[in-house]
C-alpha positions in Angstrom: -69.2 -61.7 68.5 -67.5 -65.0 67.8 -64.8 -64.4 70.4 -67.3 -63.3 72.9 -69.3 -66.5 72.4 -66.1 -68.6 72.8 -65.4 -66.8 76.1 -68.9 -67.3 77.2 -68.9 -71.1 76.4 -65.4 -71.5 77.9 -66.5 -70.1 81.3 -69.7 -72.1 81.5 -67.8 -75.2 80.5 -65.4 -74.6 83.4 -68.4 -74.2 85.7 -69.9 -77.5 84.4 -66.6 -79.2 85.1 -66.5 -77.8 88.6 -70.0 -79.2 89.4 -68.9 -82.6 88.0 -65.8 -82.6 90.2 -67.7 -81.3 93.2 -70.4 -84.0 92.9 -67.7 -86.7 92.6 -66.0 -85.3 95.8 -69.3 -85.4 97.7 -69.9 -89.0 96.6 -66.3 -90.0 97.6 -66.8 -88.2 101.0 -70.0 -90.0 101.6 -68.5 -93.4 100.8 -65.4 -92.8 102.9 -67.4 -91.6 105.9 -68.8 -95.1 106.4 -65.3 -96.6 106.6 -63.9 -97.4 110.1 -60.3 -97.2 108.9 -58.4 -95.0 111.5 -56.2 -93.5 108.8 -59.1 -92.3 106.7 -59.9 -88.7 107.5 -62.0 -87.9 104.5 -65.7 -87.3 105.4 -65.1 -85.9 109.0 -66.7 -82.8 110.2 -63.9 -80.2 109.8 -65.2 -76.7 109.2 -62.8 -73.8 108.7 -63.1 -71.3 111.5 -62.1 -67.6 111.6 -62.6 -64.5 113.6 -65.2 -61.9 112.6 -67.4 -64.2 110.5 -70.0 -61.4 110.3 -67.9 -60.1 107.3 -69.2 -63.0 105.2 -72.9 -62.3 105.8 -74.7 -60.9 102.7 -75.8 -57.5 104.1 -78.5 -56.6 101.5 -81.9 -58.0 100.5 -81.2 -58.1 96.8 -78.2 -60.4 97.1 -79.7 -62.2 100.0 -82.7 -63.2 97.9 -80.5 -64.7 95.2 -78.7 -67.2 97.4 -76.2 -64.6 98.5 -74.9 -64.4 94.9 -73.7 -61.1 93.5 -70.0 -61.1 92.4 -71.1 -60.4 88.8 -74.6 -59.1 89.1 -75.7 -55.7 88.0 -73.9 -53.1 90.2 -75.7 -51.1 92.9 -74.9 -49.4 96.2 -74.2 -52.7 97.9 -71.5 -53.8 95.5 -68.8 -53.2 98.2 -69.6 -56.6 99.8 -69.7 -58.6 96.6 -67.3 -57.0 94.2 -66.1 -53.4 94.5 -64.9 -53.4 90.8 -68.6 -53.2 89.8 -68.8 -49.6 90.9 -66.9 -48.6 87.7 -69.9 -49.8 85.7 -72.7 -48.3 87.8 -75.2 -46.2 85.9 -75.9 -43.7 88.7 -74.0 -40.6 89.6 -74.3 -41.2 93.3 -76.4 -43.2 95.7 -76.9 -44.6 99.2 -78.0 -48.0 100.4 -79.4 -48.8 103.9 -80.1 -52.4 105.0 -81.2 -54.1 108.2 -81.2 -57.9 108.8 -82.3 -59.6 112.0 -80.0 -62.5 112.4 -80.3 -66.0 113.8 -84.0 -65.6 114.5 -84.2 -69.3 115.3 -82.1 -68.6 118.5 -82.8 -65.1 119.7 -84.5 -61.9 118.7 -81.8 -59.3 119.4 -79.0 -60.2 117.0 -78.9 -58.0 113.9 -76.7 -56.7 111.1 -77.0 -53.0 110.0 -75.3 -51.8 106.8 -74.9 -48.4 105.2 -73.1 -47.8 101.9 -72.7 -44.9 99.5 -71.0 -44.4 96.2 -70.0 -41.4 94.0 -69.0 -41.5 90.4 -65.9 -39.4 89.8 -66.0 -39.5 86.0 -67.0 -41.8 83.2 -64.3 -44.3 84.1 -64.0 -44.3 87.9 -66.0 -44.2 91.1 -65.4 -44.3 94.9 -67.6 -45.8 97.6 -67.7 -46.3 101.4 -69.6 -48.5 103.7 -70.2 -49.2 107.4 -71.2 -52.7 108.6 -72.4 -53.0 112.3 -73.1 -56.4 113.9 -74.8 -56.5 117.3 -74.8 -59.7 119.3 -77.7 -58.5 121.5 -77.8 -58.2 125.2 -75.7 -60.8 127.1 -75.3 -61.2 130.9 -71.7 -61.9 131.9 -70.9 -64.0 134.9 -67.7 -65.0 136.7 -66.4 -68.5 137.4 -68.7 -68.9 140.4 -71.8 -67.9 138.5 -72.1 -64.4 140.0 -73.4 -61.7 137.6 -70.8 -59.2 136.5 -73.1 -57.1 134.4 -75.2 -56.9 131.2 -73.3 -56.0 128.0 -73.9 -55.7 124.3 -71.0 -57.3 122.4 -70.6 -55.9 118.9 -68.4 -55.7 115.8 -68.1 -53.3 112.9 -66.2 -52.7 109.7 -65.5 -49.5 107.8 -64.7 -49.8 104.1 -63.5 -47.5 101.3 -62.9 -48.4 97.7 -61.8 -47.0 94.4 -63.0 -48.7 91.1 -61.8 -47.9 87.6 -62.4 -49.0 84.0 -59.3 -50.6 82.5 -61.0 -51.0 79.1 -64.6 -50.5 77.9 -65.5 -53.9 79.2 -63.1 -54.6 82.1 -62.8 -52.9 85.5 -60.7 -53.3 88.7 -61.4 -52.3 92.3 -59.2 -51.9 95.4 -60.8 -51.6 98.8 -59.4 -50.9 102.3 -61.1 -52.0 105.5 -60.8 -51.4 109.2 -62.3 -54.1 111.5 -63.2 -53.8 115.2 -64.5 -56.7 117.2 -65.5 -56.1 120.9 -66.9 -59.5 122.1 -65.8 -59.6 125.7 -66.3 -55.9 126.7 -62.9 -56.0 128.4 -63.9 -58.7 130.9 -61.5 -61.5 132.0 -62.1 -64.8 130.3 -60.7 -67.9 131.9 -58.6 -65.8 134.2 -57.0 -64.0 131.2 -57.4 -60.3 130.4 -59.1 -59.5 127.1 -59.3 -56.6 124.8 -61.2 -55.7 121.6 -59.7 -57.2 118.4 -58.6 -54.9 115.6 -57.5 -55.6 112.0 -57.0 -53.9 108.7 -57.6 -55.6 105.4 -57.9 -55.1 101.7 -60.0 -56.4 98.7 -58.7 -56.8 95.2 -61.4 -57.4 92.5 -62.1 -57.4 88.8 -65.3 -57.3 86.7 -66.0 -57.8 83.0 -69.1 -57.3 81.0 -69.8 -57.5 77.3 -72.9 -57.9 75.1 -74.2 -61.2 73.8 -77.0 -62.3 71.5 -78.9 -65.6 71.2 -81.5 -66.0 68.5 -82.1 -62.3 68.3 -82.4 -62.0 72.1 -79.9 -59.4 73.2 -78.3 -59.4 76.6 -75.0 -59.2 78.6 -72.6 -61.7 79.9 -70.5 -60.7 82.9 -68.1 -62.4 85.3 -66.3 -61.2 88.4 -63.7 -62.1 91.0 -63.1 -60.7 94.4 -60.4 -61.7 96.9 -61.7 -60.0 100.1 -60.4 -59.5 103.6 -56.7 -59.9 102.9 -55.5 -58.7 106.2 -53.9 -59.0 109.6 -54.9 -61.6 112.2 -56.9 -60.6 115.2 -56.0 -61.0 118.9 -58.3 -60.6 121.8 -55.7 -61.0 124.6 -53.4 -58.3 126.0 -50.3 -60.5 125.5 -51.2 -61.4 121.9 -50.4 -65.0 122.6 -53.2 -66.2 120.2 -54.1 -64.6 116.9 -57.0 -65.7 114.7 -57.3 -65.4 110.9 -60.0 -63.2 109.5 -62.1 -64.6 106.7 -60.0 -64.0 103.6 -62.2 -65.2 100.8 -62.0 -65.9 97.1 -65.3 -65.3 95.3 -65.8 -65.8 91.5 -68.7 -66.3 89.2 -70.6 -65.5 86.0 -74.0 -63.8 85.2 -76.1 -64.0 82.0 -78.7 -61.3 81.5 -81.3 -61.6 78.7 -83.5 -58.7 77.5 -86.5 -60.4 76.0 -88.2 -57.1 75.1 -88.5 -53.6 76.4 -90.3 -54.7 79.5 -88.9 -58.2 80.5 -85.4 -58.9 81.6 -84.0 -62.1 83.2 -80.6 -62.8 84.8 -79.0 -66.1 85.9 -75.9 -66.1 88.1 -73.6 -68.3 90.2 -71.0 -67.5 92.9 -68.3 -69.8 94.1 -66.5 -69.1 97.4 -63.5 -70.6 99.1 -61.9 -69.3 102.3 -58.2 -68.7 101.8 -57.3 -69.6 105.4 -55.8 -72.8 106.7 -57.9 -75.9 107.3 -57.7 -77.4 110.8 -55.3 -80.3 110.9 -56.1 -83.7 112.5 -54.0 -84.0 115.7 -53.3 -86.3 118.5 -52.1 -84.2 121.4 -49.5 -81.9 119.9 -48.7 -84.2 117.0 -50.2 -83.5 113.5 -51.5 -86.8 112.1 -52.9 -85.4 108.9 -52.9 -82.0 107.3 -50.6 -79.0 107.9 -49.8 -76.7 110.7 -52.3 -73.9 110.6 -50.1 -71.5 112.7 -48.6 -69.7 109.7 -48.5 -66.2 108.4 -51.4 -64.7 106.4 -49.7 -65.0 102.9 -48.5 -68.6 103.7 -52.0 -69.5 104.9 -53.6 -68.2 101.7 -51.2 -70.4 99.6 -51.6 -73.4 101.9 -55.4 -73.1 101.8 -55.4 -74.7 98.3 -53.7 -78.0 99.5 -53.6 -78.3 103.3 -56.9 -80.2 103.9 -56.4 -83.5 105.8 -58.7 -85.2 103.3 -56.7 -84.1 100.3 -58.2 -82.9 97.0 -61.7 -84.2 97.9 -61.8 -82.1 101.1 -60.4 -79.1 99.3 -63.3 -79.3 96.8 -65.7 -79.7 99.7 -64.5 -76.3 101.0 -66.0 -74.6 98.0 -69.6 -73.4 98.7 -71.7 -72.0 95.9 -74.7 -69.8 95.3 -77.1 -69.8 92.3 -79.6 -67.0 91.8 -82.1 -65.6 89.3 -83.6 -62.2 88.9 -86.6 -61.1 86.8 -87.4 -57.4 86.1 -90.5 -56.0 84.6 -90.2 -52.6 83.1 -87.1 -52.0 85.3 -89.5 -51.2 88.2 -90.6 -54.5 89.7 -88.4 -57.5 90.4 -88.8 -61.1 91.6 -85.8 -63.1 92.8 -84.9 -66.6 93.9 -81.7 -68.5 94.8 -80.1 -71.4 96.6 -77.0 -71.6 98.8 -75.0 -74.9 99.3 -72.2 -75.7 101.8 -70.8 -79.2 102.3 -72.1 -81.1 105.3 -68.6 -81.3 106.8 -67.8 -77.7 106.3 -70.7 -76.0 108.0 -73.8 -77.6 106.4 -75.6 -74.4 105.5 -78.2 -75.2 102.8 -81.1 -72.9 102.1 -83.4 -71.4 99.5 -84.1 -67.7 99.2 -86.9 -65.7 97.8 -87.4 -61.9 97.4 -88.8 -59.0 95.5 -87.8 -55.4 94.7 -89.5 -52.2 93.6 -88.0 -49.1 92.0 -89.8 -45.8 91.6 -88.1 -42.5 90.7 -85.0 -42.3 92.9 -86.1 -44.9 95.5 -85.7 -48.6 95.6 -87.0 -51.1 98.2 -86.0 -54.8 98.4 -86.8 -57.6 100.8 -85.7 -61.3 101.0 -86.7 -64.4 103.0 -84.5 -67.4 103.8 -85.9 -71.0 103.8 -83.4 -73.5 105.3 -83.6 -77.1 104.2 -83.7 -78.3 107.8 -86.3 -77.5 110.4 -85.3 -75.7 113.6 -82.4 -74.1 111.8 -81.0 -70.9 113.5 -81.2 -69.2 110.1 -84.9 -69.9 109.6 -87.2 -66.9 109.4 -84.3 -64.6 108.3 -85.6 -61.4 106.7 -83.6 -58.7 105.1 -84.8 -55.2 104.3 -82.9 -52.8 102.0 -83.5 -49.2 100.8 -81.8 -47.6 97.9 -81.7 -43.9 97.1 -80.1 -42.8 93.8 -79.5 -39.2 93.1 -79.7 -38.9 89.3 -82.1 -39.6 86.4 -85.4 -41.3 87.6 -86.6 -44.7 86.4 -83.1 -45.9 85.6 -82.0 -48.8 87.7 
């Protein structure tokens, strides 16, 4: 137990150090943004852009109600998005998850994300899972350069995933996932006089998950942590001549969860996720000359390495590229749950900041979850975002 407590305290100390450094970088960024020195690039709006950003949207209501956190939470059918390695610890023999999320309700009513996932335990040490993610951008009227209507289309994107997860020890698991990505945004129409085509990519996830028991003043529980490097894959091109290729959102996600069982009926979990895109940061340029930063036109492996030190603003900007989620989950009798969370992204890297609320219900083999997103700013495209999820588990009833 002593070694477990030491591990627990070490991880949380690292988290505390991260928040301290992150706060310092924010203060430095704010101070530098008021400077008029031409050579000072810290504090400028410089978000990282990728193709197929729909891969980063939390697809389910449970994770969506905890600030999009979930890399080390209790495994369920939706673990593919957060950490495939969690499937090795899942209590069920098999299950299915179905989720639907209207998206960008502040802008339009016909953009949505649909998600279906399923898992099957092979034996006591391993499990497999698959998922389908479909993102519809709604109906869009295409016009030519003169404003004449070409037609009405429904741009869409989807990804198909498969994973294998296995216990390496009684407390540690690893997962490997494969993914096919299809992005049809232009419906084959010419854009700017150039012919276009759907973009395609293949990618992989590599993840680990560890969980062990802890005890605090006779309160038993579990401490877990997880890490997932997702979407390690080929660039996407939307042109026939492949003259331009865009990175997909390769992402590093890591974080801990502490679960406390106060008695037979009351359980509480606290969790945090930290995310960093492993793709190049846009350089500051003047014409074709790079003034600050590094050339983003590199291969995928080189881009992943450069992503840790290529920001024009140096270390302070690299720290600003880490967004984080914090969440909490309360269960009563393993049947009714209340959840809350917060998501933070630096003002110069996208400026997404929102609270989330949600609830869940389990009865027999069925589970229902919903979540609601509350942005910190009014008239935000993400306001009024609702997620609805259904779980069906085909084994012993009343066991989450």
